C-alpha positions as CSV (number, residue, x, y, z in Angstrom):
1,M,0.2,0.0,0.1
2,N,1.4,3.4,-0.8
3,A,1.4,6.3,1.3
4,K,-1.6,8.1,-0.5
5,H,-3.3,5.1,0.1
6,L,-2.3,4.1,3.6
7,S,-3.3,7.6,4.6
8,K,-6.8,7.7,3.2
9,A,-7.2,3.8,4.9
10,L,-6.4,6.1,8.2
11,M,-8.3,8.3,7.6
12,L,-11.2,5.9,7.3
13,A,-10.4,4.7,10.6
14,V,-10.6,7.9,12.5
15,L,-13.6,9.1,10.5
16,P,-16.3,9.9,13.0
17,M,-19.1,7.1,13.8
18,A,-22.0,10.0,12.7
19,M,-20.3,10.4,9.5
20,A,-19.8,6.8,8.8
21,S,-23.6,6.1,9.7
22,A,-24.1,8.9,7.8
23,W,-23.0,7.2,4.5
24,A,-23.4,3.8,5.4
25,G,-26.5,3.6,7.0
26,D,-28.5,0.2,7.3
27,D,-26.4,-1.4,3.9
28,R,-25.4,-4.4,5.6
29,A,-24.5,-6.6,3.2
30,T,-21.1,-8.1,3.8
31,A,-20.0,-8.3,-0.1
32,S,-19.6,-6.5,-3.1
33,N,-23.0,-6.0,-4.4
34,T,-21.8,-4.7,-8.0
35,Y,-22.0,-8.8,-8.6
36,M,-25.8,-8.8,-7.4
37,Q,-27.1,-4.9,-8.7
38,G,-24.8,-3.4,-11.1
39,G,-24.5,-3.3,-14.9
40,G,-25.6,-1.8,-18.1
41,S,-28.7,0.1,-17.4
42,A,-30.0,2.2,-20.7
43,L,-30.2,5.3,-18.1
44,A,-26.2,5.5,-18.8
45,G,-26.7,7.0,-22.2
46,M,-29.7,9.0,-21.9
47,K,-29.0,12.7,-21.7
48,M,-29.6,14.7,-18.7
49,Y,-28.8,18.2,-17.2
50,Q,-25.9,18.8,-15.7
51,S,-26.3,20.2,-11.8
52,S,-25.5,23.6,-11.2
53,D,-25.8,23.6,-7.3
54,P,-23.4,26.3,-6.0
55,N,-23.0,24.1,-3.3
56,A,-21.6,21.2,-5.1
57,P,-18.1,21.0,-6.0
58,A,-17.4,21.7,-10.0
59,M,-17.6,19.4,-12.9
60,S,-17.1,19.9,-16.1
61,E,-19.6,18.5,-18.7
62,A,-18.0,15.5,-19.7
63,E,-16.9,15.0,-16.0
64,F,-20.9,14.6,-15.4
65,D,-21.6,12.9,-17.9
66,Q,-18.8,10.3,-17.6
67,S,-19.8,10.1,-13.4
68,R,-23.5,9.7,-14.4
69,A,-22.8,6.5,-16.8
70,I,-20.9,5.3,-13.7
71,Y,-23.7,5.7,-11.7
72,F,-26.3,3.9,-13.0
73,D,-23.9,0.8,-14.3
74,R,-22.7,0.4,-10.8
75,C,-24.5,2.5,-8.3
76,A,-28.3,2.7,-9.0
77,G,-29.6,-0.6,-8.7
78,C,-28.9,-0.4,-4.5
79,H,-29.1,3.6,-3.9
80,G,-32.2,4.2,-6.6
81,V,-32.0,6.2,-9.7
82,L,-33.1,9.2,-7.6
83,R,-30.8,8.3,-4.9
84,K,-33.0,7.8,-2.4
85,G,-32.1,4.3,-1.4
86,A,-33.0,1.2,-0.9
87,T,-30.6,-1.9,-0.2
88,G,-28.3,0.9,0.1
89,K,-28.3,4.3,1.8
90,A,-30.1,7.0,0.1
91,L,-27.0,9.7,-1.4
92,L,-28.9,12.6,-1.2
93,P,-26.4,16.3,-2.1
94,E,-27.1,17.9,1.5
95,P,-25.3,14.8,3.4
96,M,-23.3,14.4,1.0
97,Q,-21.9,17.7,0.9
98,K,-21.2,17.9,4.6
99,L,-19.1,14.7,4.4
100,G,-16.7,15.8,1.7
101,T,-14.9,15.0,-1.4
102,E,-12.2,13.7,0.5
103,S,-14.0,11.6,3.2
104,L,-16.5,10.8,0.1
105,K,-13.3,9.3,-1.8
106,V,-12.0,7.2,1.0
107,F,-15.6,5.3,1.4
108,I,-15.8,4.9,-2.8
109,H,-12.1,3.6,-3.1
110,Y,-12.2,1.7,0.4
111,G,-15.7,0.2,0.9
112,T,-17.9,0.6,4.3
113,A,-17.9,-2.4,7.2
114,G,-21.5,-2.1,6.6
115,G,-21.2,-3.7,3.1
116,M,-20.4,-1.3,0.6
117,P,-17.6,-2.6,-1.9
118,G,-14.5,-1.1,-2.5
119,F,-14.6,0.2,-6.1
120,G,-11.1,1.3,-5.9
121,T,-9.7,-1.8,-4.3
122,S,-11.1,-4.2,-6.8
123,N,-10.3,-2.3,-9.4
124,E,-13.4,-1.5,-10.5
125,M,-12.7,2.4,-10.7
126,T,-9.9,4.2,-11.0
127,E,-8.7,6.9,-9.1
128,K,-10.1,9.6,-11.3
129,E,-13.2,7.8,-11.6
130,V,-13.0,7.4,-7.7
131,E,-12.6,11.5,-7.3
132,M,-15.0,11.9,-9.9
133,M,-18.1,10.0,-8.2
134,A,-17.6,11.7,-4.9
135,R,-17.9,14.9,-6.5
136,Y,-21.1,13.7,-8.6
137,I,-22.8,12.6,-5.9
138,Q,-23.1,15.7,-4.2
139,D,-25.0,16.9,-6.6
140,P,-28.2,17.0,-6.9
141,A,-29.8,13.0,-8.6
142,P,-30.7,14.1,-12.7
143,T,-34.1,13.1,-13.0
144,P,-34.1,10.5,-16.3
145,P,-36.9,10.9,-18.7
146,E,-40.1,9.2,-18.3
147,W,-41.0,6.3,-20.5
148,G,-44.7,5.8,-21.4
149,M,-46.5,3.3,-24.0
150,K,-45.6,5.7,-27.0
151,E,-41.5,4.6,-26.1
152,I,-43.0,1.2,-25.2
153,R,-44.7,0.4,-28.7
154,A,-42.1,2.3,-30.7
155,S,-39.2,-0.2,-29.0
156,W,-41.6,-2.9,-30.1
157,K,-40.0,-5.4,-32.8
158,L,-41.9,-8.6,-34.0
159,L,-39.2,-10.2,-36.1
160,V,-41.5,-13.8,-36.7
161,P,-45.2,-13.4,-36.6
162,P,-47.0,-16.5,-34.8
163,E,-48.3,-17.6,-38.2
164,Q,-45.1,-18.0,-39.5
165,R,-43.7,-19.9,-36.9
166,P,-43.6,-24.2,-36.4
167,K,-46.5,-25.8,-36.0
168,K,-44.5,-28.8,-34.4
169,Q,-40.8,-28.6,-32.1
170,M,-39.0,-28.8,-35.0
171,N,-35.7,-30.0,-33.5
172,K,-34.7,-33.1,-31.3
173,L,-33.8,-31.2,-27.9
174,N,-35.6,-32.3,-24.5
175,L,-37.2,-29.2,-23.9
176,S,-37.9,-29.8,-20.7
177,N,-34.4,-30.4,-19.6
178,L,-32.9,-27.4,-21.7
179,F,-31.0,-24.5,-19.0
180,S,-30.8,-20.8,-20.1
181,V,-27.5,-19.4,-19.0
182,T,-27.2,-15.5,-18.3
183,L,-24.0,-14.1,-19.9
184,R,-24.3,-11.1,-17.8
185,D,-21.6,-9.2,-19.5
186,T,-22.0,-9.8,-23.2
187,G,-25.6,-9.3,-23.1
188,E,-26.9,-12.8,-24.0
189,V,-28.1,-16.3,-22.7
190,A,-26.7,-19.9,-23.7
191,L,-29.1,-22.7,-24.2
192,I,-27.4,-25.9,-22.7
193,D,-28.6,-29.1,-23.1
194,G,-29.1,-31.0,-20.3
195,D,-29.0,-34.5,-21.6
196,S,-25.2,-33.6,-23.3
197,K,-24.0,-30.4,-21.4
198,K,-23.4,-29.2,-25.0
199,I,-24.3,-25.6,-25.8
200,V,-27.3,-25.5,-28.1
201,A,-27.2,-21.8,-29.3
202,I,-25.8,-18.2,-28.1
203,L,-28.5,-15.7,-28.2
204,K,-28.1,-11.9,-28.0
205,T,-30.5,-10.6,-25.2
206,G,-30.7,-7.5,-22.9
207,F,-28.0,-6.6,-21.0
208,A,-27.1,-9.1,-17.6
209,V,-30.3,-10.9,-18.1
210,H,-32.0,-10.7,-14.6
211,I,-34.0,-13.8,-15.1
212,S,-35.6,-16.3,-17.9
213,R,-39.0,-17.2,-17.7
214,I,-40.8,-19.7,-19.4
215,S,-44.4,-19.9,-20.9
216,K,-46.7,-22.4,-19.6
217,S,-46.6,-25.2,-22.4
218,G,-42.8,-24.8,-22.5
219,R,-42.5,-23.4,-25.5
220,Y,-41.3,-19.7,-25.3
221,L,-38.6,-18.4,-23.4
222,Y,-38.9,-14.9,-22.0
223,T,-35.4,-12.7,-21.0
224,T,-35.4,-9.4,-19.0
225,G,-31.6,-7.9,-19.4
226,R,-31.2,-4.5,-17.0
227,D,-31.4,-2.2,-19.9
228,G,-35.2,-3.1,-19.9
229,L,-34.8,-5.1,-23.2
230,I,-37.2,-8.1,-23.3
231,N,-36.4,-11.2,-26.0
232,L,-39.1,-13.2,-26.9
233,I,-37.9,-16.8,-28.0
234,D,-39.0,-19.7,-29.5
235,L,-37.9,-22.8,-28.4
236,W,-39.5,-25.1,-31.3
237,M,-37.6,-23.7,-34.5
238,E,-34.8,-25.5,-35.5
239,T,-32.6,-23.9,-33.6
240,P,-34.2,-21.4,-30.9
241,Q,-34.3,-18.0,-32.1
242,T,-36.0,-14.2,-30.9
243,V,-39.1,-13.9,-32.5
244,A,-39.6,-10.6,-30.9
245,T,-38.5,-7.7,-28.8
246,I,-39.6,-4.6,-26.7
247,R,-38.2,-2.5,-24.6
248,T,-40.5,-1.8,-21.6
249,G,-38.5,0.9,-19.8
250,S,-35.0,1.9,-19.2
251,D,-33.8,-0.2,-16.0
252,A,-35.7,-3.4,-15.2
253,R,-35.6,-7.0,-13.3
254,S,-38.9,-8.9,-13.2
255,I,-40.9,-10.9,-16.1
256,D,-43.4,-13.8,-16.4
257,T,-46.2,-15.0,-18.2
258,S,-49.7,-16.3,-17.5
259,K,-49.6,-20.3,-15.5
260,Y,-53.6,-19.9,-15.1
261,K,-55.8,-23.0,-16.5
262,G,-57.4,-21.2,-20.0
263,F,-54.5,-18.5,-20.3
264,D,-51.8,-20.6,-20.9
265,D,-48.9,-18.4,-22.7
266,K,-51.6,-15.7,-23.2
267,I,-50.0,-13.1,-21.0
268,A,-47.2,-11.7,-20.1
269,I,-45.9,-9.1,-18.0
270,A,-42.8,-7.2,-17.2
271,G,-41.6,-5.2,-14.2
272,T,-39.5,-1.9,-14.3
273,Y,-37.1,-0.4,-12.0
274,W,-37.2,3.2,-14.3
275,P,-39.7,4.1,-14.9
276,P,-41.4,2.5,-11.9
277,A,-44.5,0.3,-13.6
278,Y,-45.2,-3.0,-14.8
279,V,-46.7,-3.5,-18.7
280,L,-49.0,-6.3,-19.4
281,M,-48.3,-7.8,-23.5
282,D,-49.6,-10.3,-25.5
283,G,-47.9,-13.3,-24.8
284,F,-47.3,-14.3,-28.2
285,T,-46.0,-11.4,-30.0
286,L,-45.1,-9.2,-26.7
287,E,-47.2,-6.3,-28.4
288,P,-48.0,-4.0,-25.4
289,K,-51.4,-3.7,-24.0
290,K,-51.4,-1.9,-20.9
291,V,-48.8,0.2,-18.7
292,M,-49.3,0.7,-15.0
293,S,-47.5,3.2,-12.9
294,T,-46.4,1.6,-9.2
295,R,-45.7,5.0,-7.7
296,G,-47.4,6.0,-5.0
297,Y,-47.4,6.0,-0.6
298,T,-45.3,3.9,1.3
299,Y,-47.5,1.5,3.4
300,D,-46.4,2.5,6.8
301,E,-45.5,6.4,6.8
302,Q,-47.7,6.8,4.1
303,E,-44.9,9.3,2.6
304,Y,-44.9,9.7,-1.4
305,H,-42.1,7.8,-3.1
306,P,-41.1,8.5,-6.8
307,E,-39.8,5.6,-7.2
308,P,-41.1,2.9,-6.1
309,R,-39.4,-0.3,-8.0
310,V,-40.7,-3.6,-9.1
311,A,-38.6,-5.8,-7.8
312,S,-39.9,-9.3,-8.9
313,I,-43.3,-11.0,-10.5
314,V,-44.6,-14.6,-10.3
315,S,-47.3,-15.7,-11.7
316,S,-50.0,-17.1,-9.8
317,H,-51.3,-21.4,-10.2
318,I,-54.6,-20.9,-8.8
319,K,-55.7,-17.6,-10.0
320,P,-55.6,-15.3,-13.3
321,E,-53.2,-13.7,-11.2
322,F,-49.8,-12.1,-11.1
323,V,-48.1,-11.7,-8.0
324,V,-46.1,-8.2,-8.4
325,N,-43.8,-7.0,-5.2
326,V,-43.4,-3.0,-5.0
327,K,-39.8,-2.3,-3.6
328,E,-40.1,0.8,-2.2
329,T,-43.5,0.9,-0.8
330,G,-43.8,-2.7,0.6
331,K,-46.9,-3.2,-1.4
332,V,-47.4,-6.7,-3.0
333,L,-50.1,-6.2,-6.1
334,L,-52.3,-9.4,-7.0
335,V,-52.8,-8.2,-10.6
336,D,-56.1,-9.7,-12.1
337,Y,-55.3,-10.5,-15.5
338,S,-58.7,-12.1,-16.9
339,D,-59.8,-8.7,-18.2
340,L,-57.6,-6.2,-19.1
341,K,-59.6,-3.7,-20.2
342,N,-61.1,-3.5,-16.4
343,L,-58.0,-3.9,-14.6
344,K,-59.1,-5.3,-10.6
345,T,-55.8,-5.2,-8.3
346,T,-55.9,-6.0,-4.8
347,E,-53.3,-4.0,-2.9
348,I,-51.6,-6.1,0.2
349,E,-49.5,-4.1,2.7
350,A,-46.4,-6.3,3.8
351,E,-43.4,-4.8,4.1
352,R,-41.3,-2.5,2.7
353,F,-37.7,-3.3,0.3
354,L,-39.1,-6.0,-0.9
355,H,-37.0,-8.2,-3.3
356,D,-37.2,-11.5,-4.4
357,G,-38.9,-14.8,-3.1
358,G,-40.9,-17.7,-3.8
359,W,-44.1,-20.1,-4.0
360,D,-44.5,-22.7,-0.4
361,A,-45.0,-26.1,-2.0
362,S,-48.9,-26.1,-2.2
363,K,-48.2,-22.6,-4.9
364,R,-50.7,-20.9,-2.4
365,Y,-48.4,-19.0,-0.2
366,F,-45.8,-16.4,-1.4
367,L,-42.8,-15.7,0.3
368,V,-40.9,-12.5,-0.4
369,A,-38.2,-10.7,1.4
370,A,-38.3,-7.7,2.8
371,N,-34.6,-7.7,2.6
372,M,-33.9,-3.8,4.8
373,R,-36.4,-4.7,7.4
374,D,-34.9,-8.4,7.8
375,T,-38.0,-9.6,7.3
376,V,-39.7,-12.7,5.1
377,S,-43.4,-11.4,4.3
378,V,-46.4,-14.1,3.5
379,V,-48.6,-13.6,1.2
380,D,-52.2,-15.7,1.0
381,T,-52.7,-15.5,-2.4
382,K,-56.1,-17.7,-2.6
383,E,-57.3,-15.1,0.1
384,G,-55.6,-11.9,-1.4
385,K,-54.4,-10.9,1.8
386,L,-50.9,-10.7,4.4
387,A,-50.5,-14.4,6.2
388,A,-47.7,-12.9,8.5
389,N,-44.4,-10.8,8.9
390,V,-41.4,-13.9,9.8
391,K,-38.4,-11.7,11.0
392,V,-35.2,-13.6,9.6
393,G,-31.2,-12.9,9.7
394,V,-29.6,-10.0,8.1
395,K,-30.9,-9.2,4.6
396,P,-32.6,-12.2,3.7
397,H,-31.7,-13.1,-0.3
398,P,-33.6,-16.2,-1.0
399,G,-33.8,-16.1,-4.8
400,R,-36.9,-18.6,-4.7
401,G,-36.3,-20.1,-1.8
402,A,-35.9,-23.8,-1.1
403,N,-39.3,-26.3,0.1
404,W,-38.9,-29.8,1.8
405,N,-40.7,-31.6,4.4
406,D,-38.3,-31.2,7.3
407,T,-38.4,-34.4,9.6
408,K,-39.3,-32.6,12.6
409,Y,-41.4,-29.5,11.4
410,G,-42.9,-30.4,8.2
411,P,-43.6,-28.7,5.1
412,V,-40.9,-25.6,5.2
413,W,-39.2,-23.0,3.4
414,A,-35.9,-21.4,3.7
415,T,-33.9,-18.2,2.6
416,G,-30.1,-17.5,2.8
417,H,-28.8,-14.1,3.8
418,L,-26.4,-11.5,2.7
419,G,-25.8,-10.1,5.7
420,D,-25.0,-13.4,8.3
421,D,-24.0,-17.1,7.8
422,T,-27.7,-18.4,8.9
423,I,-30.3,-20.1,6.9
424,A,-34.0,-19.3,8.1
425,V,-36.1,-22.5,7.9
426,I,-40.1,-21.3,8.0
427,G,-42.8,-23.5,9.2
428,T,-45.7,-23.3,5.9
429,A,-48.3,-25.8,6.9
430,P,-51.0,-23.5,8.9
431,N,-54.0,-25.6,8.0
432,S,-52.0,-28.9,9.2
433,K,-53.2,-30.1,12.6
434,K,-49.9,-32.2,13.1
435,Y,-47.6,-28.8,11.9
436,G,-49.9,-25.9,12.1
437,K,-48.3,-24.6,15.5
438,N,-45.2,-24.0,13.0
439,A,-46.6,-21.8,10.4
440,W,-44.8,-18.9,10.0
441,K,-41.8,-19.1,12.7
442,V,-38.6,-19.8,12.1
443,V,-38.1,-23.2,13.4
444,R,-34.3,-24.0,12.0
445,S,-31.6,-22.0,11.9
446,L,-28.7,-23.3,10.0
447,K,-25.4,-22.4,9.6
448,N,-24.3,-21.4,6.3
449,H,-20.0,-21.5,5.2
450,G,-19.8,-17.8,5.3
451,N,-22.2,-14.6,4.6
452,G,-23.1,-13.2,1.4
453,S,-25.3,-15.8,0.1
454,L,-27.7,-15.1,-3.1
455,F,-29.6,-18.4,-3.7
456,I,-30.6,-21.6,-2.2
457,K,-31.8,-24.8,-3.7
458,T,-33.2,-28.2,-3.0
459,H,-35.6,-30.6,-5.2
460,P,-38.8,-32.7,-4.5
461,K,-36.6,-35.9,-5.5
462,S,-33.7,-34.5,-3.5
463,G,-32.5,-35.4,0.3
464,N,-30.1,-32.5,0.0
465,L,-30.0,-28.7,0.4
466,W,-27.5,-26.6,-1.6
467,V,-26.7,-22.9,-0.6
468,D,-24.1,-20.5,-2.1
469,A,-22.2,-17.5,-0.9
470,A,-21.3,-15.8,-3.6
471,L,-21.4,-12.2,-2.3
472,S,-18.6,-12.8,0.9
473,P,-15.8,-11.1,0.6
474,D,-13.7,-14.1,1.3
475,E,-12.2,-15.8,-1.8
476,E,-12.6,-19.3,-0.5
477,I,-16.2,-18.7,0.8
478,Q,-17.2,-17.6,-2.4
479,Q,-15.8,-20.4,-4.2
480,S,-18.2,-22.8,-1.9
481,I,-21.0,-24.2,-1.4
482,S,-22.3,-25.7,1.4
483,V,-24.7,-28.6,1.1
484,F,-27.0,-30.1,4.1
485,D,-28.4,-33.3,4.4
486,L,-32.1,-32.8,4.8
487,K,-32.7,-35.8,7.3
488,N,-29.6,-35.2,9.7
489,L,-29.9,-31.1,10.0
490,D,-28.2,-31.0,12.8
491,R,-24.9,-31.7,11.2
492,P,-22.7,-29.4,9.7
493,A,-23.0,-29.0,6.5
494,Q,-20.3,-30.1,4.1
495,V,-18.7,-27.6,2.1
496,I,-17.4,-28.0,-1.2
497,N,-15.0,-25.6,-2.9
498,I,-16.8,-25.8,-6.8
499,A,-14.2,-23.2,-8.3
500,K,-11.6,-25.6,-7.2
501,L,-13.1,-29.1,-9.3
502,A,-13.5,-26.4,-12.5
503,G,-9.6,-25.4,-12.2
504,I,-10.7,-21.7,-11.6
505,S,-8.8,-19.9,-9.4
506,K,-11.1,-16.4,-9.8
507,G,-14.5,-16.5,-9.8
508,R,-17.6,-16.4,-7.6
509,V,-20.1,-19.9,-7.4
510,T,-23.6,-19.2,-7.3
511,H,-27.1,-20.0,-8.4
512,P,-27.7,-23.8,-8.1
513,E,-30.0,-25.1,-10.2
514,Y,-31.3,-28.2,-10.8
515,N,-32.1,-30.8,-13.6
516,K,-35.8,-32.0,-14.3
517,A,-34.9,-35.4,-12.5
518,G,-33.4,-33.9,-9.6
519,D,-30.6,-35.9,-9.5
520,E,-28.4,-33.3,-10.7
521,V,-27.5,-29.5,-9.4
522,W,-25.9,-26.9,-11.6
523,F,-23.6,-24.3,-10.4
524,S,-22.5,-21.0,-12.1
525,V,-18.3,-19.9,-11.9
526,W,-18.7,-16.8,-12.3
527,G,-15.0,-15.3,-13.4
528,P,-14.0,-12.2,-14.6
529,K,-15.3,-11.1,-18.0
530,N,-11.8,-11.0,-19.4
531,G,-11.1,-14.5,-17.2
532,E,-12.0,-18.1,-17.3
533,S,-16.1,-19.3,-16.0
534,A,-17.9,-22.7,-16.5
535,I,-20.3,-24.5,-15.4
536,V,-19.9,-27.2,-12.8
537,V,-22.5,-29.9,-12.4
538,M,-22.8,-32.0,-9.3
539,N,-24.3,-35.7,-8.5
540,D,-26.9,-35.0,-6.1
541,K,-26.8,-38.0,-4.5
542,T,-23.2,-38.7,-4.3
543,R,-22.1,-35.1,-4.1
544,K,-19.3,-35.6,-6.3
545,L,-18.4,-33.8,-9.2
546,K,-20.1,-35.2,-12.8
547,A,-19.0,-32.4,-15.4
548,V,-17.4,-29.5,-16.2
549,I,-18.8,-27.5,-19.0
550,K,-16.3,-24.9,-20.1
551,D,-16.6,-22.7,-23.5
552,P,-14.4,-19.4,-24.6
553,R,-18.1,-18.1,-25.3
554,L,-19.4,-18.9,-21.4
555,V,-18.6,-15.0,-20.3
556,T,-20.0,-14.3,-17.0
557,P,-22.4,-16.7,-16.1
558,T,-24.8,-16.3,-13.8
559,G,-28.2,-17.8,-13.3
560,K,-29.5,-21.0,-14.9
561,F,-33.1,-21.8,-15.2
562,N,-34.4,-25.6,-16.2
563,V,-37.3,-25.1,-18.3
564,Y,-39.2,-27.9,-16.5
565,N,-38.6,-26.5,-13.1
566,T,-38.9,-22.9,-14.1
567,V,-42.1,-23.6,-15.9
568,H,-43.5,-25.4,-12.6
569,D,-42.2,-23.7,-10.1
570,V,-40.2,-26.6,-8.2
571,Y,-37.8,-25.3,-5.5
């Protein structure tokens, strides 16, 4: 460490507690949130005003534009487009100006004990960029342009109309065991045959695809990139290809399609971070039908919020409804899609900062993490009301979570945590005579091999529970996973370094995903963009390595979505 950096480190060590608190707030995740939140927003390229706040440090127009692009690519996911905070602390001009440029440079370069990554120490930003960002966040946040139906419809491209598509499956793939794999930094997905472990196709998509969703029939694959671009991919074609695209906004995370009987494949829904809204579309063409704003008042303090982002969406199996989770206002919306002209929505007060979640085994109850409130909210979608708010560990992050029949407590669902090394196991059978007393309570707290867990997974045919720790700051921990014996949960987990099995020295291991049969677990070894990455396939029964998939085209693989398990919400 050179003298300049040493002096910065010492400065960080002696900053007053109030100053550190003003910056870090309740941002307690223990790892680089850039792996989870950053990257690729279309807002980075949009023209916005340059601030002339007399109390902020001077910036040239070029510096302002460059800083704005960095902010939307690296910071907006946690701190918000308008910098009002969510997973990360609010970055408002007055408190940032009180901290001053030199102090802010230290925080940005080294990160905080509260969880913000060190952008300088990780080489994510140059020293010059760190200094620019320290000045930039003392300015008021520029407001991005709105994006309404006019802009959405203008972006829509129907590349292959339904009548020109195949009438039957034209390839010999076992589509039910196909995997859609996000290649984060190239703006692509890889389709991998789960039987042969061969790459079927690499398709251009939006940047940093957050999720892939499959239509009820299993024919159509929908992806949404963090730049708001949606791809509709027809898996029946001789080589699967994109048949329609649309941009529903300039920053997005979520998409799903109708699953209720009689509505198979008919309606798609996408949620956006900016502008804060959701869009209903024709499921076969992506033609936009209706856009609905989520701006409004927080459920608790009843204060207006200009940026309530749609964090996640799932499709109900028991009603013609989408479950839409609105992050900042803490509301879950049950959107009845049976009549789009006369749209009916049930608004449920849950908890603020809703993120992601999944169904219990019955597909009646939806459990969603309110990560900044250390809570899992449980929604009874049959009755259309909140069933419970369950206090768990620090910053729950379940992905879809994991369901199994516990030997002692009956049906349960579990989540890992970003902010600690626990796994919260929650009872999910409120109507059971034997297990009802356990419902909506943490009945077990398991110990993961580290904090920073993003995803947790099991399968109805498996006796194992697999948990990652991809956002741990410790390299050995982030490369490893914990695997628990579901019949002997009092025993410690087995810890396996997946990256070493792949022969990769630099890479985070994340997102366990089962094959259709439930006898394989697939992991992403997420290496640097200019380094080596891989997909590792483990034998679920023996916990031994089964296959390593390497290819120069597998650049920064993250989420993997098995067609059958995604259609049927198997987790």
